[in-house]
N, C-alpha and C positions, 0 to 999 in steps of 0.2 A: 449560497453555499449549502443548500439543503441536502444535496447528495453526500457531501463530506460529513455533515453532522458534527461539526467541531465543538467540543466543550471548551470554549475560550477561557473560562475561569480556571478549569483544570490545567490547561496549557500554561497559562500565566503563573499559576501556583508552582509548576515545575521549574520555572525560571526565576522565581522570586520576584515576579511582576516586572521583569526586564523586557520591555517590548522589543528592543533592538536585538537582544539575544534570541528571543522567540522567532523573530524574522530570519535570523541567521540559521536557526535550527530548521525552520521550514525550507529554506533554500537547500541546506544539506540533505534534508529528507527528499526533496524533489530529485536531486542528483542521484541519491542512493536508489530511489524507486525506479528511476529511468534505467539504471544498470540492472536492477532486479527484474524489471519488466522484460528487458532484452533477454536475460537468462531464462525467464519463464517461457518466452516465445520460442527460444532455441530448444528448450526442453520438450515443448509440445511437438515441434517439427522433428526432433530426434527420437520422439517416443520415450522420453526419460522422465517418468513421473517424480523420481526423487529430486531431480534438478528443479522441477516446477514447484514441488512442495517446499524445498529449501528457500527458493526465492520468495514464494508467497509468505512463508514464515517470517522472513526478514522484513517484508513490508508490513505485515501484521504487527510485529513487535515495535517497530519504529513509529508507526502511526498511533498505536495504543499509548506509547510513552508521551505523546503530545496531545492526546485526547481527541484524535480524529477518528471518531467512531465509525463513520460510514466507510472510510477507506479500510479500517481495521476489519470490519465485517465482510467486506468484499474479498479481502485477502484471505480471511479465514475460510470463506466458502471455497475459494480456489485451492487453498491448502488441503482441505478435506477431500475435495474432488480428486486431487492428485494422489492423495494417500490411498484412495480407493481405485486408483488407476483409471479414472474417467477423464482422460485428456480431451475427449470431445466436448465434455461439459466445460472444462477449463477454457477451451478455445472460444466457446460462446460467451464466457464471462469476461474475457480480456478487454473487449471494447468498453465495458462499464468501468473497469479499472483505469483504462486510458483516459476516459472522460473525467474521472475523479482527479487524476493527476494533472490534467489540463486546468481543472477548476482550482486546484491547489496553487497553481502558478499565479492566479489572479488574487489570491488571498494576501 
């Protein structure tokens, strides 16, 4: 899980060491990120940086709250690219984000 760079101790601290709850939150995060990823792709296709930025911000916040540093950093990069209206850069970063989300499913 090197790409995700999960701070497991931090994640467990957030759920008071409840492994089951942490797994449930990871599942919810996966679902939420899938929705945000679809919005991000649509935003790129429609030329709407604000939509991309909002979706990336959502992923960034959710992953940060669970200590998933790699995913947070990838989402932050996309958020900043969208803020600067560099949707072509976002488009190049999306496959990395997709790979991380696939990795998260295995966690």
